KETI-338135 format. One line per field, with one value per atom (N, C-alpha, C): residue number from 1; residue in one letter; chain; atom name; x, y, z. Coordinates in Angstrom, 3 decimals. Example, Ala and Ser with C-alpha at 12.3 -4.5 7.8 and 13.67 -1.06 7.14 Angstrom:
BEGIN
pos: [1, 1, 1, 2, 2, 2] .
code: [A, A, A, S, S, S] .
unit: [A, A, A, A, A, A] .
site: [N, CA, C, N, CA, C] .
px: [13.190, 12.300, 13.200, 12.850, 13.670, 12.900] .
py: [-5.690, -4.500, -3.300, -2.250, -1.060, 0.030] .
pz: [7.800, 7.800, 7.800, 7.080, 7.140, 7.870] .
END
This chain:
BEGIN
pos: [1, 1, 1, 2, 2, 2, 3, 3, 3, 4, 4, 4, 5, 5, 5, 6, 6, 6, 7, 7, 7, 8, 8, 8, 9, 9, 9, 10, 10, 10, 11, 11, 11, 12, 12, 12, 13, 13, 13, 14, 14, 14, 15, 15, 15, 16, 16, 16, 17, 17, 17, 18, 18, 18, 19, 19, 19, 20, 20, 20, 21, 21, 21, 22, 22, 22, 23, 23, 23, 24, 24, 24, 25, 25, 25, 26, 26, 26, 27, 27, 27, 28, 28, 28, 29, 29, 29, 30, 30, 30, 31, 31, 31, 32, 32, 32, 33, 33, 33, 34, 34, 34, 35, 35, 35, 36, 36, 36, 37, 37, 37, 38, 38, 38, 39, 39, 39, 40, 40, 40, 41, 41, 41, 42, 42, 42, 43, 43, 43, 44, 44, 44, 45, 45, 45, 46, 46, 46, 47, 47, 47, 48, 48, 48, 49, 49, 49, 50, 50, 50, 51, 51, 51, 52, 52, 52, 53, 53, 53, 54, 54, 54, 55, 55, 55, 56, 56, 56, 57, 57, 57, 58, 58, 58, 59, 59, 59, 60, 60, 60, 61, 61, 61, 62, 62, 62, 63, 63, 63, 64, 64, 64, 65, 65, 65, 66, 66, 66, 67, 67, 67, 68, 68, 68, 69, 69, 69, 70, 70, 70, 71, 71, 71, 72, 72, 72, 73, 73, 73, 74, 74, 74, 75, 75, 75, 76, 76, 76, 77, 77, 77, 78, 78, 78, 79, 79, 79, 80, 80, 80, 81, 81, 81, 82, 82, 82, 83, 83, 83, 84, 84, 84, 85, 85, 85, 86, 86, 86, 87, 87, 87, 88, 88, 88, 89, 89, 89, 90, 90, 90, 91, 91, 91, 92, 92, 92, 93, 93, 93, 94, 94, 94, 95, 95, 95, 96, 96, 96, 97, 97, 97, 98, 98, 98, 99, 99, 99, 100, 100, 100, 101, 101, 101, 102, 102, 102, 103, 103, 103, 104, 104, 104, 105, 105, 105, 106, 106, 106, 107, 107, 107, 108, 108, 108, 109, 109, 109, 110, 110, 110, 111, 111, 111, 112, 112, 112, 113, 113, 113, 114, 114, 114, 115, 115, 115, 116, 116, 116, 117, 117, 117, 118, 118, 118, 119, 119, 119, 120, 120, 120, 121, 121, 121, 122, 122, 122, 123, 123, 123, 124, 124, 124, 125, 125, 125, 126, 126, 126, 127, 127, 127, 128, 128, 128, 129, 129, 129, 130, 130, 130, 131, 131, 131, 132, 132, 132, 133, 133, 133, 134, 134, 134, 135, 135, 135, 136, 136, 136, 137, 137, 137, 138, 138, 138, 139, 139, 139] .
code: [X, X, X, X, X, X, X, X, X, X, X, X, X, X, X, X, X, X, X, X, X, X, X, X, X, X, X, X, X, X, X, X, X, X, X, X, X, X, X, X, X, X, X, X, X, X, X, X, X, X, X, X, X, X, X, X, X, X, X, X, X, X, X, X, X, X, X, X, X, X, X, X, X, X, X, X, X, X, X, X, X, X, X, X, X, X, X, X, X, X, X, X, X, X, X, X, X, X, X, X, X, X, X, X, X, X, X, X, X, X, X, X, X, X, X, X, X, X, X, X, X, X, X, X, X, X, X, X, X, X, X, X, X, X, X, X, X, X, X, X, X, X, X, X, X, X, X, X, X, X, X, X, X, X, X, X, X, X, X, X, X, X, X, X, X, X, X, X, X, X, X, X, X, X, X, X, X, X, X, X, X, X, X, X, X, X, X, X, X, X, X, X, X, X, X, X, X, X, X, X, X, X, X, X, X, X, X, X, X, X, X, X, X, X, X, X, X, X, X, X, X, X, X, X, X, X, X, X, X, X, X, X, X, X, X, X, X, X, X, X, X, X, X, X, X, X, X, X, X, X, X, X, X, X, X, X, X, X, X, X, X, X, X, X, X, X, X, X, X, X, X, X, X, X, X, X, X, X, X, X, X, X, X, X, X, X, X, X, X, X, X, X, X, X, X, X, X, X, X, X, X, X, X, X, X, X, X, X, X, X, X, X, X, X, X, X, X, X, X, X, X, X, X, X, X, X, X, X, X, X, X, X, X, X, X, X, X, X, X, X, X, X, X, X, X, X, X, X, X, X, X, X, X, X, X, X, X, X, X, X, X, X, X, X, X, X, X, X, X, X, X, X, X, X, X, X, X, X, X, X, X, X, X, X, X, X, X, X, X, X, X, X, X, X, X, X, X, X, X, X, X, X, X, X, X, X, X, X, X, X, X, X, X, X, X, X, X] .
unit: [A, A, A, A, A, A, A, A, A, A, A, A, A, A, A, A, A, A, A, A, A, A, A, A, A, A, A, A, A, A, A, A, A, A, A, A, A, A, A, A, A, A, A, A, A, A, A, A, A, A, A, A, A, A, A, A, A, A, A, A, A, A, A, A, A, A, A, A, A, A, A, A, A, A, A, A, A, A, A, A, A, A, A, A, A, A, A, A, A, A, A, A, A, A, A, A, A, A, A, A, A, A, A, A, A, A, A, A, A, A, A, A, A, A, A, A, A, A, A, A, A, A, A, A, A, A, A, A, A, A, A, A, A, A, A, A, A, A, A, A, A, A, A, A, A, A, A, A, A, A, A, A, A, A, A, A, A, A, A, A, A, A, A, A, A, A, A, A, A, A, A, A, A, A, A, A, A, A, A, A, A, A, A, A, A, A, A, A, A, A, A, A, A, A, A, A, A, A, A, A, A, A, A, A, A, A, A, A, A, A, A, A, A, A, A, A, A, A, A, A, A, A, A, A, A, A, A, A, A, A, A, A, A, A, A, A, A, A, A, A, A, A, A, A, A, A, A, A, A, A, A, A, A, A, A, A, A, A, A, A, A, A, A, A, A, A, A, A, A, A, A, A, A, A, A, A, A, A, A, A, A, A, A, A, A, A, A, A, A, A, A, A, A, A, A, A, A, A, A, A, A, A, A, A, A, A, A, A, A, A, A, A, A, A, A, A, A, A, A, A, A, A, A, A, A, A, A, A, A, A, A, A, A, A, A, A, A, A, A, A, A, A, A, A, A, A, A, A, A, A, A, A, A, A, A, A, A, A, A, A, A, A, A, A, A, A, A, A, A, A, A, A, A, A, A, A, A, A, A, A, A, A, A, A, A, A, A, A, A, A, A, A, A, A, A, A, A, A, A, A, A, A, A, A, A, A, A, A, A, A, A, A, A, A, A, A, A] .
site: [N, CA, C, N, CA, C, N, CA, C, N, CA, C, N, CA, C, N, CA, C, N, CA, C, N, CA, C, N, CA, C, N, CA, C, N, CA, C, N, CA, C, N, CA, C, N, CA, C, N, CA, C, N, CA, C, N, CA, C, N, CA, C, N, CA, C, N, CA, C, N, CA, C, N, CA, C, N, CA, C, N, CA, C, N, CA, C, N, CA, C, N, CA, C, N, CA, C, N, CA, C, N, CA, C, N, CA, C, N, CA, C, N, CA, C, N, CA, C, N, CA, C, N, CA, C, N, CA, C, N, CA, C, N, CA, C, N, CA, C, N, CA, C, N, CA, C, N, CA, C, N, CA, C, N, CA, C, N, CA, C, N, CA, C, N, CA, C, N, CA, C, N, CA, C, N, CA, C, N, CA, C, N, CA, C, N, CA, C, N, CA, C, N, CA, C, N, CA, C, N, CA, C, N, CA, C, N, CA, C, N, CA, C, N, CA, C, N, CA, C, N, CA, C, N, CA, C, N, CA, C, N, CA, C, N, CA, C, N, CA, C, N, CA, C, N, CA, C, N, CA, C, N, CA, C, N, CA, C, N, CA, C, N, CA, C, N, CA, C, N, CA, C, N, CA, C, N, CA, C, N, CA, C, N, CA, C, N, CA, C, N, CA, C, N, CA, C, N, CA, C, N, CA, C, N, CA, C, N, CA, C, N, CA, C, N, CA, C, N, CA, C, N, CA, C, N, CA, C, N, CA, C, N, CA, C, N, CA, C, N, CA, C, N, CA, C, N, CA, C, N, CA, C, N, CA, C, N, CA, C, N, CA, C, N, CA, C, N, CA, C, N, CA, C, N, CA, C, N, CA, C, N, CA, C, N, CA, C, N, CA, C, N, CA, C, N, CA, C, N, CA, C, N, CA, C, N, CA, C, N, CA, C, N, CA, C, N, CA, C, N, CA, C, N, CA, C, N, CA, C, N, CA, C, N, CA, C, N, CA, C, N, CA, C, N, CA, C, N, CA, C, N, CA, C, N, CA, C, N, CA, C, N, CA, C, N, CA, C, N, CA, C, N, CA, C, N, CA, C, N, CA, C, N, CA, C] .
px: [4.043, 5.124, 4.603, 3.550, 2.984, 2.406, 1.751, 1.169, 2.250, 3.337, 4.448, 5.054, 5.197, 5.742, 4.819, 3.514, 2.550, 2.606, 2.704, 2.753, 4.041, 5.147, 6.415, 6.302, 5.654, 5.474, 4.595, 3.530, 2.634, 3.377, 4.173, 4.949, 5.963, 6.558, 7.515, 6.825, 5.618, 4.864, 4.516, 4.104, 3.783, 4.992, 6.159, 7.378, 7.709, 7.522, 7.790, 6.856, 5.589, 4.615, 4.988, 5.378, 5.766, 6.983, 7.977, 9.168, 8.820, 7.938, 7.501, 6.813, 5.915, 5.217, 6.219, 7.185, 8.192, 9.008, 9.403, 10.164, 9.356, 8.089, 7.244, 7.058, 6.855, 6.695, 7.959, 9.126, 10.393, 10.594, 10.239, 10.372, 9.475, 8.239, 7.307, 7.812, 8.341, 8.864, 10.045, 10.963, 12.124, 11.694, 10.697, 10.213, 9.608, 8.771, 8.145, 9.201, 10.218, 11.275, 12.049, 12.378, 13.087, 12.220, 10.932, 10.012, 9.915, 9.819, 9.743, 11.026, 12.176, 13.453, 13.538, 13.072, 13.104, 12.203, 11.025, 10.119, 10.698, 11.350, 11.944, 13.057, 13.821, 14.885, 14.310, 13.188, 12.595, 11.855, 11.347, 10.533, 11.407, 11.005, 11.756, 10.918, 11.594, 10.935, 11.007, 9.928, 9.926, 10.194, 9.655, 9.869, 11.345, 12.043, 13.480, 14.239, 13.842, 14.506, 14.294, 13.100, 12.817, 13.640, 13.706, 14.512, 15.977, 16.486, 17.872, 18.090, 17.145, 17.255, 17.268, 16.447, 16.432, 17.783, 18.375, 19.700, 20.745, 20.685, 21.643, 21.511, 20.284, 20.046, 20.078, 20.371, 20.424, 19.120, 18.018, 16.702, 16.144, 15.707, 15.154, 13.723, 13.250, 11.887, 10.878, 11.199, 10.303, 10.188, 11.338, 11.319, 10.576, 10.764, 10.084, 8.576, 8.159, 6.735, 6.146, 6.889, 6.404, 6.304, 7.273, 7.236, 5.980, 5.605, 4.443, 3.130, 3.211, 1.994, 1.327, 2.125, 1.574, 2.335, 1.866, 2.548, 3.696, 4.506, 5.691, 5.328, 4.244, 3.841, 3.539, 2.951, 2.650, 3.916, 4.961, 6.229, 6.856, 6.805, 7.381, 6.603, 5.295, 4.507, 4.963, 5.284, 5.788, 7.066, 7.946, 9.222, 9.026, 7.935, 7.691, 6.986, 6.398, 5.613, 6.496, 6.139, 6.823, 6.248, 4.947, 4.240, 3.530, 3.515, 2.846, 1.942, 0.955, 0.047, 0.790, 0.299, 0.955, 0.833, -0.278, -0.446, 0.616, 0.826, 1.827, 3.237, 3.500, 4.803, 5.050, 4.028, 4.146, 4.467, 3.769, 4.030, 5.471, 5.925, 7.269, 8.327, 8.152, 9.155, 9.191, 8.039, 8.008, 8.685, 8.400, 8.974, 10.488, 10.979, 12.416, 13.165, 12.422, 13.018, 13.805, 13.168, 13.817, 12.970, 13.634, 12.966, 12.340, 11.169, 10.528, 11.410, 12.173, 13.067, 14.081, 14.509, 15.468, 14.864, 13.551, 12.896, 12.846, 12.708, 12.616, 13.976, 14.948, 16.283, 17.376, 17.484, 18.476, 19.911, 20.178, 21.539, 21.965, 21.034, 21.354, 21.740, 21.073, 21.384, 22.827, 23.225, 24.591, 25.605, 25.297, 26.195, 26.341, 25.239, 25.266, 26.118, 25.949, 26.745, 28.221, 28.554, 29.970, 30.562, 29.785, 30.264, 30.458, 29.565, 29.711, 30.992, 31.286, 32.523, 33.745, 33.681, 34.795, 35.003, 33.916, 34.011, 34.664, 34.261, 34.861, 36.358, 36.763, 38.184, 38.956, 38.361, 39.015, 39.133, 38.141, 38.213, 39.357, 39.507, 40.601, 41.946, 42.054, 43.306, 43.616, 42.587, 42.753, 43.238, 42.658, 43.083, 44.534, 44.919, 46.295, 47.263, 46.907, 47.765, 47.880, 46.791, 46.863, 47.859, 47.823, 48.766, 50.205, 50.464, 51.807, 52.204, 51.292, 51.575, 51.904, 51.115, 51.364, 52.736, 53.098, 54.390, 55.540, 55.395, 56.440, 56.516, 55.387, 55.329, 56.033, 55.915, 56.544, 58.055, 58.587, 60.036, 60.600] .
py: [-57.064, -56.125, -54.687, -54.388, -53.053, -52.718, -53.689, -53.480, -53.171, -53.886, -53.673, -52.272, -51.856, -50.544, -49.436, -49.626, -48.651, -48.565, -49.702, -49.684, -49.030, -49.222, -48.585, -47.065, -46.609, -45.177, -44.579, -45.322, -44.860, -44.742, -45.751, -45.715, -44.569, -44.317, -43.221, -41.872, -41.693, -40.468, -40.312, -41.411, -41.364, -40.967, -41.489, -41.160, -39.674, -39.140, -37.718, -36.859, -37.246, -36.496, -36.543, -37.705, -37.845, -36.978, -36.982, -36.166, -34.677, -34.276, -32.874, -32.512, -33.391, -33.145, -33.044, -33.940, -33.930, -32.645, -32.223, -30.984, -29.790, -29.730, -28.631, -28.670, -29.860, -30.009, -29.565, -29.943, -29.552, -28.041, -27.436, -25.982, -25.280, -25.765, -25.163, -25.328, -26.519, -26.786, -25.874, -25.711, -24.843, -23.392, -22.940, -21.578, -21.393, -22.350, -22.249, -22.284, -23.117, -23.220, -21.897, -21.292, -20.004, -18.933, -18.934, -17.961, -18.127, -19.376, -19.641, -19.222, -19.465, -19.064, -17.552, -16.838, -15.375, -14.864, -15.475, -15.056, -15.380, -16.526, -16.908, -15.945, -15.480, -14.529, -13.201, -12.793, -11.512, -11.566, -12.723, -12.854, -12.835, -12.051, -11.983, -12.535, -13.006, -13.529, -12.426, -11.684, -10.525, -10.892, -12.001, -12.414, -12.619, -13.289, -13.499, -12.180, -11.287, -9.985, -9.174, -9.252, -8.536, -9.122, -10.447, -11.097, -10.683, -10.628, -10.227, -8.781, -7.916, -6.514, -6.382, -7.173, -7.152, -7.592, -8.609, -9.068, -7.976, -7.288, -6.206, -5.083, -4.811, -3.724, -4.203, -5.482, -6.078, -5.859, -6.143, -6.037, -7.442, -7.793, -9.128, -9.198, -10.417, -10.623, -10.112, -10.252, -9.774, -8.248, -7.575, -6.110, -5.658, -6.386, -6.061, -6.226, -7.272, -7.491, -6.319, -5.822, -4.672, -3.433, -3.260, -2.103, -2.120, -3.324, -3.458, -3.576, -3.803, -3.960, -5.303, -6.335, -7.687, -8.670, -9.910, -10.909, -11.561, -12.344, -12.972, -13.918, -14.655, -15.620, -14.901, -13.715, -12.938, -12.528, -12.193, -11.808, -13.002, -14.163, -15.354, -15.776, -15.480, -15.732, -14.807, -13.566, -12.614, -13.152, -13.706, -14.228, -15.350, -16.105, -17.241, -16.833, -15.640, -15.231, -14.651, -15.012, -14.444, -13.077, -12.942, -11.723, -11.156, -9.832, -9.164, -8.062, -7.698, -6.625, -5.290, -4.346, -3.037, -2.316, -2.534, -1.898, -2.399, -3.706, -4.288, -3.854, -3.780, -3.309, -1.865, -1.061, 0.320, 0.398, -0.424, -0.480, -0.895, -1.922, -2.456, -1.429, -0.788, 0.196, 1.383, 1.769, 2.862, 2.442, 1.227, 0.750, 0.591, 0.152, -0.089, 1.120, 2.172, 3.353, 2.932, 2.084, 1.557, 1.881, 2.071, 2.304, 0.992, 1.057, -0.162, -0.868, -0.101, -0.692, -1.615, -1.237, -2.066, -3.424, -3.470, -4.742, -5.650, -5.044, -5.835, -6.200, -5.321, -5.545, -5.283, -6.098, -5.805, -5.920, -6.843, -7.023, -5.838, -5.287, -4.159, -2.945, -2.777, -1.660, -1.776, -2.982, -3.191, -2.916, -3.344, -3.093, -1.598, -0.879, 0.564, 1.260, 0.895, 1.548, 1.218, -0.011, -0.352, 0.384, 0.550, 1.307, 2.784, 3.343, 4.736, 4.920, 3.966, 4.030, 3.971, 3.075, 2.934, 4.226, 4.861, 6.121, 7.197, 7.265, 8.253, 8.014, 6.756, 6.433, 6.822, 6.563, 6.917, 8.436, 9.172, 10.634, 11.150, 10.571, 10.970, 10.665, 9.481, 9.082, 10.004, 10.361, 11.256, 12.631, 13.151, 14.451, 14.394, 13.312, 13.140, 13.104, 12.384, 12.299, 13.657, 14.431, 15.779, 16.654, 16.552, 17.322, 16.932, 15.646, 15.177, 15.678, 15.605, 16.072, 17.565, 18.350, 19.788, 20.079, 19.299, 19.498, 19.166, 18.084, 17.701, 18.719, 19.238, 20.212, 21.525, 21.926, 23.155, 23.066, 21.890, 21.706, 21.725] .
pz: [27.714, 27.651, 27.726, 26.916, 26.921, 28.290, 28.900, 30.210, 31.247, 31.156, 32.085, 31.876, 30.650, 30.337, 30.856, 30.673, 31.176, 32.701, 33.355, 34.818, 35.309, 34.579, 34.945, 34.787, 33.696, 33.482, 34.575, 34.917, 35.965, 37.295, 37.622, 38.864, 38.869, 37.710, 37.598, 37.845, 37.284, 37.511, 38.994, 39.624, 41.051, 41.875, 41.511, 42.238, 42.080, 40.867, 40.642, 41.480, 41.513, 42.298, 43.776, 44.259, 45.667, 45.995, 45.105, 45.376, 45.358, 44.448, 44.419, 45.727, 46.174, 47.440, 48.581, 48.609, 49.672, 49.624, 48.432, 48.294, 48.801, 48.402, 48.857, 50.366, 50.883, 52.324, 53.055, 52.542, 53.158, 53.095, 51.960, 51.837, 52.851, 52.967, 53.915, 55.336, 55.654, 56.992, 57.287, 56.323, 56.525, 56.734, 55.960, 56.123, 57.505, 57.931, 59.246, 60.346, 60.180, 61.182, 61.288, 60.157, 60.163, 60.802, 60.489, 61.048, 62.565, 63.035, 64.472, 65.167, 64.547, 65.143, 65.266, 64.255, 64.300, 65.418, 65.560, 66.617, 67.983, 68.114, 69.396, 69.784, 68.813, 69.115, 69.578, 68.994, 69.335, 70.664, 71.025, 72.213, 73.459, 74.448, 75.691, 76.825, 77.838, 79.029, 80.077, 80.231, 81.109, 82.563, 83.009, 84.403, 84.713, 83.798, 83.999, 83.980, 83.087, 83.007, 84.283, 84.853, 86.103, 87.234, 87.286, 88.335, 88.206, 86.988, 86.754, 87.197, 86.898, 87.293, 88.814, 89.483, 90.954, 91.518, 90.908, 91.358, 91.174, 90.031, 89.763, 90.773, 91.195, 92.148, 93.599, 93.808, 95.153, 95.927, 95.274, 95.903, 96.042, 97.247, 97.473, 96.947, 96.778, 96.291, 97.322, 98.607, 99.662, 99.613, 99.461, 99.377, 98.116, 97.034, 95.783, 95.948, 96.670, 96.916, 97.695, 98.673, 99.452, 98.572, 97.665, 96.755, 95.892, 95.454, 94.565, 95.323, 96.641, 97.430, 97.199, 97.049, 96.854, 97.736, 97.761, 98.578, 97.797, 98.523, 97.918, 96.780, 96.956, 95.924, 94.610, 94.706, 93.505, 92.770, 93.526, 92.912, 92.207, 92.840, 92.208, 90.966, 90.957, 89.747, 88.619, 88.978, 87.972, 87.352, 88.173, 87.678, 86.666, 86.795, 85.893, 84.600, 84.570, 83.399, 82.306, 81.062, 79.896, 79.546, 79.718, 79.327, 80.551, 80.645, 81.754, 81.203, 81.996, 81.561, 81.604, 80.835, 80.787, 82.132, 82.830, 84.134, 85.124, 85.125, 86.016, 85.612, 84.313, 83.852, 84.295, 84.237, 84.690, 86.173, 86.977, 88.419, 88.700, 87.971, 88.187, 87.811, 86.663, 86.237, 87.191, 87.740, 88.720, 90.014, 90.467, 91.728, 91.634, 90.502, 90.344, 89.780, 89.460, 88.821, 87.583, 86.787, 85.578, 84.366, 83.264, 81.989, 81.529, 80.896, 80.392, 79.376, 78.622, 77.635, 78.308, 79.506, 80.246, 80.603, 80.822, 81.129, 79.909, 78.717, 77.503, 76.948, 77.094, 76.520, 77.553, 78.585, 79.626, 79.122, 78.233, 77.733, 76.876, 76.121, 75.265, 76.108, 77.236, 78.127, 78.638, 78.996, 79.476, 78.365, 77.159, 76.038, 75.790, 75.875, 75.633, 76.681, 77.955, 78.999, 78.854, 78.492, 78.314, 77.114, 76.053, 74.896, 75.230, 76.050, 76.467, 77.283, 78.168, 78.956, 78.043, 77.070, 76.137, 75.327, 74.931, 74.190, 75.057, 76.327, 77.234, 77.396, 77.550, 77.677, 76.415, 75.252, 74.001, 73.842, 74.302, 74.248, 75.113, 76.315, 77.205, 76.567, 76.003, 75.350, 74.171, 73.422, 72.285, 72.736, 73.808, 74.332, 74.794, 75.453, 75.912, 74.732, 73.686, 72.506, 71.799, 71.805, 71.227, 71.984, 73.320, 74.138, 73.805, 73.685, 73.350, 71.965, 71.018, 69.664, 69.652, 70.410, 70.480, 71.107, 72.144, 72.801, 71.843, 71.079, 70.125, 68.992, 68.597, 67.505, 67.900, 69.150, 69.623, 69.630, 69.890, 69.976, 68.614] .
END
């Protein structure tokens, strides 16, 4: 009986240790997963962004290759790369007359321009409403 009780206590301790290990492992996994997700959100694919910018400006890959002084295959390699050297980024931004920030955050640039347009429209509407208010006030 005593032996059985001791073995049950030992097994219970082992189970507690295993659950603690599992909990710690799960916490570590969740932390690593959150960290990886944050890094993935921050990481941009420069090649895709450059290709998108070329489409927006209606520039073909062949014309872009001539701008950079390289062959077509080199341009298509650029499109597949996530990371590019600073020298190549400088060449690309000069050739496309684009800010480097636009290569890293193309969507943000579009949001900013649309917000600027919206602000201009609201300013016009505000001026129009002021004129109406002044006209009503005079009467």
